[in-house]
FIKOLZA-1660 file (N, C-alpha, C; in steps of 0.1 Angstrom, whole numbers, plus 5000, padded with zeros to 4 digits):
% residues 256
   i   px   py   pz ch aa at
   1 7652 6409 4107  A  M  N
   1 7664 6403 4113  A  M CA
   1 7674 6415 4117  A  M  C
   2 7680 6414 4129  A  T  N
   2 7689 6424 4133  A  T CA
   2 7703 6419 4132  A  T  C
   3 7713 6429 4133  A  A  N
   3 7727 6425 4131  A  A CA
   3 7732 6416 4142  A  A  C
   4 7725 6416 4153  A  T  N
   4 7730 6407 4164  A  T CA
   4 7725 6393 4163  A  T  C
   5 7714 6390 4155  A  E  N
   5 7709 6377 4154  A  E CA
   5 7718 6367 4149  A  E  C
   6 7726 6369 4138  A  P  N
   6 7736 6359 4134  A  P CA
   6 7746 6356 4145  A  P  C
   7 7751 6366 4152  A  A  N
   7 7760 6363 4163  A  A CA
   7 7754 6355 4174  A  A  C
   8 7741 6358 4177  A  A  N
   8 7735 6350 4187  A  A CA
   8 7733 6336 4183  A  A  C
   9 7730 6334 4170  A  R  N
   9 7729 6320 4165  A  R CA
   9 7742 6313 4165  A  R  C
  10 7753 6320 4162  A  D  N
  10 7766 6314 4162  A  D CA
  10 7770 6310 4176  A  D  C
  11 7766 6319 4186  A  A  N
  11 7769 6316 4200  A  A CA
  11 7762 6303 4205  A  A  C
  12 7749 6302 4200  A  M  N
  12 7741 6290 4204  A  M CA
  12 7747 6278 4198  A  M  C
  13 7752 6279 4185  A  A  N
  13 7757 6267 4178  A  A CA
  13 7770 6262 4185  A  A  C
  14 7778 6272 4191  A  T  N
  14 7791 6267 4196  A  T CA
  14 7790 6265 4211  A  T  C
  15 7778 6267 4217  A  D  N
  15 7776 6266 4232  A  D CA
  15 7778 6251 4235  A  D  C
  16 7789 6248 4243  A  P  N
  16 7791 6233 4246  A  P CA
  16 7782 6228 4257  A  P  C
  17 7775 6237 4264  A  S  N
  17 7767 6232 4276  A  S CA
  17 7756 6223 4271  A  S  C
  18 7753 6212 4279  A  P  N
  18 7743 6203 4275  A  P CA
  18 7729 6209 4274  A  P  C
  19 7721 6204 4265  A  Q  N
  19 7707 6209 4263  A  Q CA
  19 7698 6197 4266  A  Q  C
  20 7692 6197 4279  A  P  N
  20 7684 6185 4283  A  P CA
  20 7671 6184 4275  A  P  C
  21 7667 6172 4272  A  A  N
  21 7654 6170 4266  A  A CA
  21 7644 6170 4277  A  A  C
  22 7631 6173 4273  A  P  N
  22 7620 6172 4283  A  P CA
  22 7620 6159 4290  A  P  C
  23 7620 6159 4303  A  G  N
  23 7621 6147 4311  A  G CA
  23 7635 6143 4316  A  G  C
  24 7645 6150 4311  A  A  N
  24 7658 6147 4315  A  A CA
  24 7663 6157 4326  A  A  C
  25 7670 6152 4336  A  T  N
  25 7674 6160 4347  A  T CA
  25 7686 6169 4342  A  T  C
  26 7684 6182 4342  A  P  N
  26 7695 6191 4338  A  P CA
  26 7706 6192 4348  A  P  C
  27 7718 6194 4344  A  P  N
  27 7730 6193 4353  A  P CA
  27 7732 6205 4362  A  P  C
  28 7727 6217 4359  A  R  N
  28 7730 6229 4366  A  R CA
  28 7719 6235 4374  A  R  C
  29 7707 6229 4374  A  T  N
  29 7696 6235 4382  A  T CA
  29 7699 6233 4397  A  T  C
  30 7697 6243 4405  A  P  N
  30 7700 6241 4419  A  P CA
  30 7690 6231 4425  A  P  C
  31 7696 6224 4435  A  L  N
  31 7688 6213 4441  A  L CA
  31 7675 6218 4447  A  L  C
  32 7675 6230 4453  A  A  N
  32 7663 6235 4460  A  A CA
  32 7652 6237 4449  A  A  C
  33 7656 6242 4438  A  A  N
  33 7646 6244 4427  A  A CA
  33 7641 6231 4422  A  A  C
  34 7649 6221 4421  A  R  N
  34 7644 6208 4417  A  R CA
  34 7635 6202 4427  A  R  C
  35 7638 6203 4440  A  A  N
  35 7630 6198 4450  A  A CA
  35 7616 6205 4450  A  A  C
  36 7616 6218 4448  A  A  N
  36 7604 6226 4447  A  A CA
  36 7595 6221 4435  A  A  C
  37 7602 6218 4424  A  A  N
  37 7595 6214 4412  A  A CA
  37 7589 6200 4414  A  A  C
  38 7596 6191 4421  A  E  N
  38 7591 6178 4425  A  E CA
  38 7579 6179 4434  A  E  C
  39 7580 6188 4444  A  L  N
  39 7569 6189 4454  A  L CA
  39 7556 6195 4446  A  L  C
  40 7558 6206 4439  A  V  N
  40 7547 6212 4432  A  V CA
  40 7541 6202 4422  A  V  C
  41 7550 6196 4414  A  G  N
  41 7545 6187 4404  A  G CA
  41 7537 6175 4409  A  G  C
  42 7542 6169 4420  A  T  N
  42 7535 6158 4426  A  T CA
  42 7522 6162 4432  A  T  C
  43 7522 6174 4439  A  A  N
  43 7510 6179 4444  A  A CA
  43 7500 6182 4434  A  A  C
  44 7504 6188 4423  A  A  N
  44 7494 6190 4412  A  A CA
  44 7489 6177 4406  A  A  C
  45 7498 6167 4404  A  L  N
  45 7493 6154 4399  A  L CA
  45 7483 6148 4408  A  L  C
  46 7485 6148 4421  A  V  N
  46 7475 6142 4430  A  V CA
  46 7463 6150 4430  A  V  C
  47 7464 6163 4430  A  A  N
  47 7452 6171 4429  A  A CA
  47 7444 6168 4417  A  A  C
  48 7450 6166 4406  A  I  N
  48 7443 6162 4394  A  I CA
  48 7436 6149 4395  A  I  C
  49 7443 6139 4400  A  V  N
  49 7438 6126 4402  A  V CA
  49 7426 6126 4411  A  V  C
  50 7428 6132 4423  A  V  N
  50 7417 6132 4433  A  V CA
  50 7406 6141 4429  A  V  C
  51 7409 6153 4424  A  G  N
  51 7399 6163 4421  A  G CA
  51 7390 6158 4410  A  G  C
  52 7396 6152 4399  A  S  N
  52 7388 6147 4388  A  S CA
  52 7379 6135 4392  A  S  C
  53 7384 6127 4402  A  G  N
  53 7376 6116 4407  A  G CA
  53 7364 6121 4414  A  G  C
  54 7366 6131 4423  A  I  N
  54 7355 6137 4430  A  I CA
  54 7345 6143 4420  A  I  C
  55 7350 6151 4410  A  Q  N
  55 7341 6157 4400  A  Q CA
  55 7333 6147 4393  A  Q  C
  56 7340 6136 4389  A  A  N
  56 7333 6125 4382  A  A CA
  56 7321 6119 4389  A  A  C
  57 7324 6117 4402  A  T  N
  57 7313 6111 4410  A  T CA
  57 7301 6120 4413  A  T  C
  58 7304 6133 4412  A  L  N
  58 7293 6143 4413  A  L CA
  58 7285 6144 4401  A  L  C
  59 7291 6140 4389  A  L  N
  59 7284 6142 4377  A  L CA
  59 7277 6130 4372  A  L  C
  60 7281 6118 4376  A  T  N
  60 7275 6105 4371  A  T CA
  60 7277 6094 4381  A  T  C
  61 7267 6085 4381  A  D  N
  61 7268 6073 4389  A  D CA
  61 7274 6061 4382  A  D  C
  62 7277 6063 4369  A  D  N
  62 7283 6052 4360  A  D CA
  62 7298 6051 4363  A  D  C
  63 7302 6040 4369  A  V  N
  63 7316 6038 4373  A  V CA
  63 7325 6039 4361  A  V  C
  64 7321 6034 4349  A  A  N
  64 7329 6034 4337  A  A CA
  64 7332 6049 4333  A  A  C
  65 7321 6057 4333  A  L  N
  65 7323 6071 4330  A  L CA
  65 7331 6078 4340  A  L  C
  66 7330 6074 4353  A  Q  N
  66 7338 6080 4363  A  Q CA
  66 7353 6077 4360  A  Q  C
  67 7356 6065 4357  A  L  N
  67 7370 6061 4354  A  L CA
  67 7375 6068 4342  A  L  C
  68 7366 6069 4332  A  L  N
  68 7370 6076 4319  A  L CA
  68 7374 6091 4322  A  L  C
  69 7365 6097 4330  A  A  N
  69 7368 6111 4333  A  A CA
  69 7381 6113 4341  A  A  C
  70 7383 6104 4351  A  N  N
  70 7395 6104 4359  A  N CA
  70 7408 6102 4351  A  N  C
  71 7407 6092 4342  A  S  N
  71 7419 6088 4334  A  S CA
  71 7422 6099 4324  A  S  C
  72 7412 6105 4318  A  T  N
  72 7414 6115 4308  A  T CA
  72 7420 6128 4314  A  T  C
  73 7415 6132 4326  A  A  N
  73 7421 6143 4332  A  A CA
  73 7436 6141 4336  A  A  C
  74 7438 6129 4341  A  T  N
  74 7452 6125 4345  A  T CA
  74 7461 6125 4333  A  T  C
  75 7457 6120 4321  A  V  N
  75 7465 6120 4309  A  V CA
  75 7469 6134 4305  A  V  C
  76 7460 6143 4304  A  F  N
  76 7463 6157 4300  A  F CA
  76 7471 6164 4311  A  F  C
  77 7467 6162 4323  A  G  N
  77 7474 6169 4334  A  G CA
  77 7489 6165 4335  A  G  C
  78 7491 6152 4335  A  L  N
  78 7504 6146 4336  A  L CA
  78 7513 6151 4325  A  L  C
  79 7508 6150 4313  A  G  N
  79 7516 6155 4301  A  G CA
  79 7520 6169 4302  A  G  C
  80 7511 6178 4307  A  V  N
  80 7515 6192 4309  A  V CA
  80 7525 6194 4319  A  V  C
  81 7524 6186 4330  A  L  N
  81 7533 6188 4341  A  L CA
  81 7547 6183 4337  A  L  C
  82 7548 6172 4330  A  I  N
  82 7561 6167 4325  A  I CA
  82 7568 6177 4316  A  I  C
  83 7560 6183 4306  A  A  N
  83 7565 6192 4297  A  A CA
  83 7570 6205 4304  A  A  C
  84 7563 6209 4314  A  L  N
  84 7566 6222 4322  A  L CA
  84 7578 6220 4331  A  L  C
  85 7578 6209 4339  A  L  N
  85 7588 6208 4349  A  L CA
  85 7599 6198 4346  A  L  C
  86 7598 6191 4335  A  G  N
  86 7609 6182 4331  A  G CA
  86 7622 6189 4329  A  G  C
  87 7623 6200 4323  A  P  N
  87 7636 6207 4322  A  P CA
  87 7642 6212 4335  A  P  C
  88 7634 6212 4346  A  V  N
  88 7639 6217 4359  A  V CA
  88 7644 6205 4367  A  V  C
  89 7635 6195 4369  A  S  N
  89 7639 6184 4379  A  S CA
  89 7639 6171 4372  A  S  C
  90 7635 6170 4360  A  G  N
  90 7633 6156 4353  A  G CA
  90 7619 6151 4354  A  G  C
  91 7611 6159 4362  A  A  N
  91 7596 6155 4363  A  A CA
  91 7594 6141 4367  A  A  C
  92 7601 6137 4378  A  H  N
  92 7599 6123 4383  A  H CA
  92 7585 6122 4389  A  H  C
  93 7582 6131 4399  A  F  N
  93 7570 6130 4407  A  F CA
  93 7567 6117 4413  A  F  C
  94 7577 6109 4414  A  N  N
  94 7575 6094 4417  A  N CA
  94 7588 6088 4424  A  N  C
  95 7587 6084 4436  A  P  N
  95 7599 6078 4443  A  P CA
  95 7604 6066 4435  A  P  C
  96 7595 6058 4429  A  A  N
  96 7600 6047 4422  A  A CA
  96 7609 6050 4410  A  A  C
  97 7605 6061 4403  A  V  N
  97 7614 6066 4392  A  V CA
  97 7627 6071 4397  A  V  C
  98 7626 6079 4408  A  S  N
  98 7638 6085 4414  A  S CA
  98 7648 6074 4419  A  S  C
  99 7642 6064 4426  A  L  N
  99 7650 6053 4431  A  L CA
  99 7656 6045 4419  A  L  C
 100 7649 6043 4408  A  A  N
 100 7654 6035 4397  A  A CA
 100 7665 6044 4390  A  A  C
 101 7664 6057 4390  A  E  N
 101 7674 6065 4384  A  E CA
 101 7687 6065 4392  A  E  C
 102 7685 6065 4406  A  W  N
 102 7696 6065 4415  A  W CA
 102 7704 6052 4413  A  W  C
 103 7696 6041 4412  A  W  N
 103 7703 6028 4410  A  W CA
 103 7710 6027 4397  A  W  C
 104 7704 6033 4386  A  T  N
 104 7711 6033 4373  A  T CA
 104 7724 6041 4374  A  T  C
 105 7724 6053 4382  A  A  N
 105 7736 6061 4383  A  A CA
 105 7747 6054 4391  A  A  C
 106 7743 6045 4401  A  R  N
 106 7753 6038 4408  A  R CA
 106 7760 6028 4400  A  R  C
 107 7754 6024 4389  A  R  N
 107 7760 6014 4380  A  R CA
 107 7766 6020 4368  A  R  C
 108 7768 6033 4369  A  G  N
 108 7776 6040 4358  A  G CA
 108 7767 6048 4348  A  G  C
 109 7754 6048 4350  A  G  N
 109 7745 6056 4341  A  G CA
 109 7743 6070 4346  A  G  C
 110 7735 6077 4339  A  A  N
 110 7731 6090 4343  A  A CA
 110 7720 6089 4353  A  A  C
 111 7719 6099 4363  A  G  N
 111 7708 6098 4372  A  G CA
 111 7711 6106 4385  A  G  C
 112 7702 6106 4394  A  V  N
 112 7704 6114 4406  A  V CA
 112 7713 6107 4416  A  V  C
 113 7720 6115 4424  A  T  N
 113 7729 6110 4434  A  T CA
 113 7721 6106 4447  A  T  C
 114 7728 6100 4456  A  G  N
 114 7721 6096 4469  A  G CA
 114 7716 6108 4476  A  G  C
 115 7724 6119 4476  A  R  N
 115 7719 6131 4483  A  R CA
 115 7707 6137 4476  A  R  C
 116 7707 6137 4463  A  E  N
 116 7695 6142 4455  A  E CA
 116 7683 6133 4458  A  E  C
 117 7685 6120 4458  A  L  N
 117 7674 6111 4461  A  L CA
 117 7668 6114 4475  A  L  C
 118 7677 6117 4485  A  A  N
 118 7672 6120 4498  A  A CA
 118 7664 6132 4499  A  A  C
 119 7665 6141 4489  A  V  N
 119 7657 6153 4488  A  V CA
 119 7645 6151 4480  A  V  C
 120 7646 6144 4469  A  Y  N
 120 7635 6142 4459  A  Y CA
 120 7624 6135 4466  A  Y  C
 121 7627 6124 4473  A  V  N
 121 7616 6115 4478  A  V CA
 121 7607 6122 4488  A  V  C
 122 7613 6128 4498  A  P  N
 122 7604 6135 4508  A  P CA
 122 7596 6146 4501  A  P  C
 123 7602 6153 4491  A  S  N
 123 7595 6164 4484  A  S CA
 123 7583 6158 4477  A  S  C
 124 7585 6146 4471  A  Q  N
 124 7574 6140 4464  A  Q CA
 124 7563 6135 4473  A  Q  C
 125 7566 6130 4485  A  I  N
 125 7556 6125 4494  A  I CA
 125 7549 6137 4500  A  I  C
 126 7555 6147 4504  A  V  N
 126 7548 6159 4510  A  V CA
 126 7539 6165 4499  A  V  C
 127 7544 6165 4487  A  G  N
 127 7536 6170 4476  A  G CA
 127 7523 6162 4474  A  G  C
 128 7525 6149 4474  A  G  N
 128 7513 6140 4473  A  G CA
 128 7503 6142 4483  A  G  C
 129 7507 6144 4496  A  I  N
 129 7497 6146 4507  A  I CA
 129 7491 6160 4505  A  I  C
 130 7498 6170 4502  A  L  N
 130 7493 6184 4500  A  L CA
 130 7483 6184 4488  A  L  C
 131 7486 6176 4477  A  G  N
 131 7477 6176 4466  A  G CA
 131 7464 6170 4469  A  G  C
 132 7464 6159 4477  A  A  N
 132 7451 6153 4481  A  A CA
 132 7443 6163 4490  A  A  C
 133 7450 6170 4499  A  I  N
 133 7443 6179 4508  A  I CA
 133 7437 6191 4500  A  I  C
 134 7445 6196 4490  A  L  N
 134 7440 6206 4481  A  L CA
 134 7428 6202 4473  A  L  C
 135 7428 6190 4468  A  A  N
 135 7416 6186 4460  A  A CA
 135 7404 6185 4469  A  A  C
 136 7405 6179 4481  A  D  N
 136 7394 6178 4490  A  D CA
 136 7389 6192 4494  A  D  C
 137 7398 6202 4496  A  A  N
 137 7394 6215 4499  A  A CA
 137 7386 6222 4488  A  A  C
 138 7390 6220 4476  A  M  N
 138 7383 6226 4464  A  M CA
 138 7369 6221 4463  A  M  C
 139 7366 6208 4467  A  F  N
 139 7353 6202 4466  A  F CA
 139 7345 6202 4479  A  F  C
 140 7350 6208 4489  A  G  N
 140 7343 6209 4502  A  G CA
 140 7343 6196 4510  A  G  C
 141 7353 6187 4507  A  E  N
 141 7354 6175 4514  A  E CA
 141 7362 6177 4527  A  E  C
 142 7361 6168 4537  A  P  N
 142 7370 6169 4548  A  P CA
 142 7385 6169 4544  A  P  C
 143 7393 6178 4550  A  L  N
 143 7406 6180 4545  A  L CA
 143 7415 6168 4547  A  L  C
 144 7413 6161 4558  A  V  N
 144 7421 6149 4560  A  V CA
 144 7411 6139 4566  A  V  C
 145 7408 6129 4557  A  K  N
 145 7399 6118 4561  A  K CA
 145 7404 6106 4555  A  K  C
 146 7409 6097 4563  A  W  N
 146 7415 6084 4558  A  W CA
 146 7405 6077 4549  A  W  C
 147 7411 6072 4538  A  S  N
 147 7402 6065 4529  A  S CA
 147 7398 6051 4535  A  S  C
 148 7386 6047 4531  A  T  N
 148 7381 6034 4535  A  T CA
 148 7381 6024 4523  A  T  C
 149 7387 6028 4512  A  H  N
 149 7387 6020 4500  A  H CA
 149 7398 6009 4500  A  H  C
 150 7394 5997 4504  A  D  N
 150 7404 5987 4506  A  D CA
 150 7408 5982 4492  A  D  C
 151 7422 5981 4491  A  R  N
 151 7428 5976 4478  A  R CA
 151 7438 5966 4481  A  R  C
 152 7435 5957 4490  A  S  N
 152 7445 5947 4494  A  S CA
 152 7445 5934 4487  A  S  C
 153 7435 5932 4478  A  A  N
 153 7434 5919 4470  A  A CA
 153 7447 5916 4462  A  A  C
 154 7450 5903 4462  A  G  N
 154 7462 5899 4455  A  G CA
 154 7463 5903 4440  A  G  C
 155 7451 5903 4433  A  N  N
 155 7451 5907 4419  A  N CA
 155 7454 5921 4417  A  N  C
 156 7450 5930 4427  A  L  N
 156 7453 5944 4426  A  L CA
 156 7468 5946 4428  A  L  C
 157 7474 5939 4437  A  L  N
 157 7489 5940 4439  A  L CA
 157 7497 5936 4427  A  L  C
 158 7492 5925 4420  A  L  N
 158 7498 5921 4407  A  L CA
 158 7497 5932 4397  A  L  C
 159 7485 5939 4397  A  G  N
 159 7484 5950 4388  A  G CA
 159 7494 5961 4390  A  G  C
 160 7497 5964 4403  A  E  N
 160 7507 5974 4406  A  E CA
 160 7521 5970 4401  A  E  C
 161 7525 5957 4402  A  V  N
 161 7537 5953 4397  A  V CA
 161 7538 5955 4382  A  V  C
 162 7528 5952 4375  A  V  N
 162 7527 5953 4360  A  V CA
 162 7528 5968 4357  A  V  C
 163 7519 5976 4363  A  A  N
 163 7519 5990 4360  A  A CA
 163 7532 5997 4362  A  A  C
 164 7539 5994 4373  A  T  N
 164 7551 6001 4376  A  T CA
 164 7562 5996 4367  A  T  C
 165 7563 5983 4365  A  A  N
 165 7573 5978 4356  A  A CA
 165 7572 5984 4342  A  A  C
 166 7560 5985 4337  A  G  N
 166 7558 5991 4324  A  G CA
 166 7562 6006 4323  A  G  C
 167 7559 6013 4334  A  L  N
 167 7563 6027 4335  A  L CA
 167 7578 6029 4335  A  L  C
 168 7585 6021 4343  A  I  N
 168 7600 6021 4343  A  I CA
 168 7606 6017 4330  A  I  C
 169 7600 6007 4324  A  L  N
 169 7605 6002 4311  A  L CA
 169 7604 6013 4301  A  L  C
 170 7593 6020 4301  A  L  N
 170 7590 6031 4291  A  L CA
 170 7600 6042 4293  A  L  C
 171 7601 6047 4306  A  I  N
 171 7610 6059 4308  A  I CA
 171 7624 6056 4305  A  I  C
 172 7629 6045 4310  A  F  N
 172 7644 6042 4308  A  F CA
 172 7646 6037 4294  A  F  C
 173 7636 6031 4288  A  G  N
 173 7638 6027 4274  A  G CA
 173 7639 6040 4265  A  G  C
 174 7631 6050 4268  A  L  N
 174 7632 6063 4261  A  L CA
 174 7646 6069 4263  A  L  C
 175 7651 6068 4275  A  A  N
 175 7664 6074 4279  A  A CA
 175 7675 6067 4271  A  A  C
 176 7674 6053 4271  A  R  N
 176 7685 6045 4264  A  R CA
 176 7685 6048 4249  A  R  C
 177 7674 6052 4243  A  T  N
 177 7673 6054 4229  A  T CA
 177 7673 6069 4225  A  T  C
 178 7677 6077 4235  A  D  N
 178 7677 6092 4233  A  D CA
 178 7664 6098 4227  A  D  C
 179 7653 6093 4233  A  R  N
 179 7640 6098 4229  A  R CA
 179 7632 6104 4240  A  R  C
 180 7639 6109 4250  A  L  N
 180 7632 6115 4262  A  L CA
 180 7623 6127 4258  A  L  C
 181 7626 6133 4246  A  R  N
 181 7617 6144 4242  A  R CA
 181 7603 6140 4240  A  R  C
 182 7600 6127 4239  A  F  N
 182 7587 6122 4237  A  F CA
 182 7580 6119 4251  A  F  C
 183 7588 6121 4262  A  A  N
 183 7583 6117 4275  A  A CA
 183 7569 6123 4279  A  A  C
 184 7567 6136 4277  A  P  N
 184 7554 6141 4281  A  P CA
 184 7542 6133 4274  A  P  C
 185 7543 6130 4262  A  V  N
 185 7532 6123 4255  A  V CA
 185 7532 6108 4258  A  V  C
 186 7544 6102 4258  A  A  N
 186 7545 6088 4260  A  A CA
 186 7541 6084 4274  A  A  C
 187 7547 6090 4284  A  V  N
 187 7544 6087 4298  A  V CA
 187 7529 6089 4301  A  V  C
 188 7524 6101 4297  A  A  N
 188 7510 6103 4300  A  A CA
 188 7501 6093 4293  A  A  C
 189 7504 6090 4281  A  S  N
 189 7496 6080 4273  A  S CA
 189 7496 6066 4280  A  S  C
 190 7508 6062 4285  A  Y  N
 190 7509 6049 4291  A  Y CA
 190 7501 6049 4304  A  Y  C
 191 7502 6060 4312  A  I  N
 191 7494 6060 4324  A  I CA
 191 7479 6059 4321  A  I  C
 192 7475 6067 4311  A  G  N
 192 7461 6066 4307  A  G CA
 192 7456 6052 4303  A  G  C
 193 7465 6045 4296  A  A  N
 193 7461 6032 4292  A  A CA
 193 7461 6022 4304  A  A  C
 194 7471 6024 4313  A  A  N
 194 7472 6015 4324  A  A CA
 194 7461 6017 4334  A  A  C
 195 7454 6029 4334  A  Y  N
 195 7442 6030 4342  A  Y CA
 195 7432 6019 4339  A  Y  C
 196 7432 6015 4326  A  W  N
 196 7422 6006 4321  A  W CA
 196 7427 5992 4320  A  W  C
 197 7439 5989 4317  A  F  N
 197 7443 5975 4315  A  F CA
 197 7449 5969 4327  A  F  C
 198 7451 5976 4338  A  T  N
 198 7456 5970 4351  A  T CA
 198 7444 5970 4361  A  T  C
 199 7444 5960 4369  A  S  N
 199 7433 5958 4379  A  S CA
 199 7433 5968 4389  A  S  C
 200 7445 5974 4392  A  S  N
 200 7446 5984 4403  A  S CA
 200 7444 5998 4398  A  S  C
 201 7441 6000 4386  A  T  N
 201 7440 6014 4379  A  T CA
 201 7453 6021 4380  A  T  C
 202 7464 6014 4381  A  S  N
 202 7477 6020 4379  A  S CA
 202 7481 6032 4388  A  S  C
 203 7483 6029 4401  A  F  N
 203 7489 6039 4410  A  F CA
 203 7503 6041 4405  A  F  C
 204 7511 6030 4406  A  A  N
 204 7525 6030 4400  A  A CA
 204 7534 6041 4406  A  A  C
 205 7531 6045 4418  A  N  N
 205 7538 6057 4424  A  N CA
 205 7536 6057 4439  A  N  C
 206 7547 6055 4447  A  P  N
 206 7545 6055 4461  A  P CA
 206 7540 6068 4467  A  P  C
 207 7545 6080 4462  A  A  N
 207 7541 6093 4467  A  A CA
 207 7526 6095 4464  A  A  C
 208 7522 6092 4453  A  V  N
 208 7507 6093 4449  A  V CA
 208 7499 6084 4458  A  V  C
 209 7504 6072 4460  A  T  N
 209 7497 6062 4468  A  T CA
 209 7495 6067 4483  A  T  C
 210 7506 6073 4488  A  I  N
 210 7505 6078 4502  A  I CA
 210 7495 6090 4502  A  I  C
 211 7496 6099 4492  A  G  N
 211 7487 6110 4492  A  G CA
 211 7472 6106 4491  A  G  C
 212 7470 6096 4483  A  R  N
 212 7456 6092 4481  A  R CA
 212 7450 6085 4493  A  R  C
 213 7458 6081 4503  A  A  N
 213 7453 6076 4515  A  A CA
 213 7446 6086 4524  A  A  C
 214 7449 6099 4521  A  F  N
 214 7444 6110 4529  A  F CA
 214 7430 6115 4524  A  F  C
 215 7424 6108 4514  A  T  N
 215 7411 6113 4509  A  T CA
 215 7402 6101 4508  A  T  C
 216 7390 6102 4514  A  D  N
 216 7380 6091 4514  A  D CA
 216 7370 6094 4502  A  D  C
 217 7376 6094 4490  A  T  N
 217 7368 6097 4478  A  T CA
 217 7371 6087 4468  A  T  C
 218 7367 6089 4455  A  F  N
 218 7368 6079 4445  A  F CA
 218 7382 6074 4443  A  F  C
 219 7392 6083 4444  A  A  N
 219 7406 6079 4441  A  A CA
 219 7414 6074 4453  A  A  C
 220 7407 6073 4465  A  G  N
 220 7414 6070 4477  A  G CA
 220 7418 6055 4478  A  G  C
 221 7427 6053 4488  A  I  N
 221 7432 6039 4491  A  I CA
 221 7433 6039 4506  A  I  C
 222 7428 6028 4512  A  A  N
 222 7428 6026 4527  A  A CA
 222 7443 6026 4531  A  A  C
 223 7446 6033 4542  A  P  N
 223 7460 6032 4547  A  P CA
 223 7465 6018 4549  A  P  C
 224 7457 6009 4553  A  A  N
 224 7462 5995 4555  A  A CA
 224 7466 5989 4542  A  A  C
 225 7462 5994 4531  A  S  N
 225 7465 5988 4518  A  S CA
 225 7478 5995 4512  A  S  C
 226 7482 6006 4518  A  V  N
 226 7494 6013 4513  A  V CA
 226 7507 6006 4513  A  V  C
 227 7511 6000 4524  A  P  N
 227 7524 5993 4524  A  P CA
 227 7525 5982 4514  A  P  C
 228 7515 5974 4512  A  A  N
 228 7516 5964 4502  A  A CA
 228 7517 5970 4488  A  A  C
 229 7509 5980 4485  A  F  N
 229 7510 5987 4472  A  F CA
 229 7524 5992 4469  A  F  C
 230 7530 5999 4479  A  I  N
 230 7543 6004 4477  A  I CA
 230 7553 5993 4475  A  I  C
 231 7552 5982 4483  A  G  N
 231 7561 5971 4481  A  G CA
 231 7560 5965 4467  A  G  C
 232 7548 5964 4462  A  M  N
 232 7547 5959 4448  A  M CA
 232 7552 5969 4438  A  M  C
 233 7551 5982 4441  A  Q  N
 233 7557 5992 4432  A  Q CA
 233 7572 5991 4431  A  Q  C
 234 7578 5989 4443  A  V  N
 234 7593 5987 4443  A  V CA
 234 7597 5975 4435  A  V  C
 235 7589 5964 4437  A  I  N
 235 7592 5952 4429  A  I CA
 235 7590 5954 4414  A  I  C
 236 7579 5961 4411  A  G  N
 236 7577 5965 4397  A  G CA
 236 7588 5973 4391  A  G  C
 237 7594 5983 4399  A  A  N
 237 7605 5991 4394  A  A CA
 237 7617 5982 4391  A  A  C
 238 7620 5972 4400  A  A  N
 238 7631 5963 4398  A  A CA
 238 7629 5955 4385  A  A  C
 239 7617 5950 4383  A  V  N
 239 7613 5943 4371  A  V CA
 239 7615 5951 4359  A  V  C
 240 7611 5964 4360  A  G  N
 240 7612 5973 4348  A  G CA
 240 7626 5975 4345  A  G  C
 241 7635 5977 4355  A  L  N
 241 7649 5979 4352  A  L CA
 241 7656 5967 4346  A  L  C
 242 7651 5955 4351  A  A  N
 242 7657 5943 4345  A  A CA
 242 7653 5941 4330  A  A  C
 243 7640 5945 4327  A  L  N
 243 7636 5945 4313  A  L CA
 243 7644 5954 4304  A  L  C
 244 7647 5966 4310  A  V  N
 244 7655 5976 4303  A  V CA
 244 7668 5970 4299  A  V  C
 245 7675 5964 4309  A  A  N
 245 7688 5958 4307  A  A CA
 245 7688 5947 4297  A  A  C
 246 7677 5939 4296  A  V  N
 246 7676 5928 4286  A  V CA
 246 7673 5933 4272  A  V  C
 247 7664 5943 4272  A  I  N
 247 7659 5948 4258  A  I CA
 247 7668 5958 4252  A  I  C
 248 7672 5968 4260  A  F  N
 248 7680 5979 4255  A  F CA
 248 7695 5977 4259  A  F  C
 249 7701 5968 4253  A  V  N
 249 7715 5964 4256  A  V CA
 249 7724 5975 4251  A  V  C
 250 7732 5981 4259  A  R  N
 250 7742 5991 4255  A  R CA
 250 7752 5985 4246  A  R  C
 251 7754 5992 4235  A  G  N
 251 7765 5988 4225  A  G CA
 251 7760 5978 4215  A  G  C
 252 7748 5973 4216  A  R  N
 252 7744 5962 4207  A  R CA
 252 7745 5967 4192  A  R  C
 253 7740 5979 4190  A  A  N
 253 7741 5984 4176  A  A CA
 253 7755 5984 4170  A  A  C
 254 7764 5989 4179  A  D  N
 254 7778 5989 4175  A  D CA
 254 7784 5976 4172  A  D  C
 255 7780 5966 4181  A  A  N
 255 7785 5952 4179  A  A CA
 255 7780 5946 4166  A  A  C
 256 7768 5950 4162  A  E  N
 256 7763 5944 4150  A  E CA
 256 7768 5952 4137  A  E  C
% end
């Protein structure tokens, strides 16, 4: 121990600046850095989803094993990305999350501003497209080939409402109870579970959905199916926020 260590500890103890938890948007990070984090994070997420799907189909013809490989890679990859980039941008990687946070901020909660939303969403979409192209490039697939995987069935659309509502409920429930430090594990675990319990395999993300239209591989989605998927994701986000408002009532503990 050096003579400067006690002073350093005292300075940290008296530092009034906020210390964001993983997954929380820090107040002083430049917007350009946050946009870069959202672009890179979303690109990496889509590369993980698409790349692991391609790898799985190369290794086995068993669809269950393919989905297991795809979901497992996504769980680990998403958890790492949230832990790494959460302190920079909040690790949204998802326009539905950003839109829900903006709506919460409009109603007096913490969240991104309209200007920040206008930067986050394009960054996420561009990242999603680049991630799909990168994954295809790594496996020698055509760099841009529209998916032919039709996902327009009504039961799949219902699955997207459920998947997105659950994701928003989880994230904002953690925020309401001051447990965002668990976001890397909790969010990744939820997405891994939702791969299996939802009929749509849980896209739950407009940027990822758009990116996956650019690859005609295991994880792809036909462009014609994209608008309906995104519409259901927006509805799911609204349902998730409604559930947060009902379940995590502000001030309930004080009233009791």
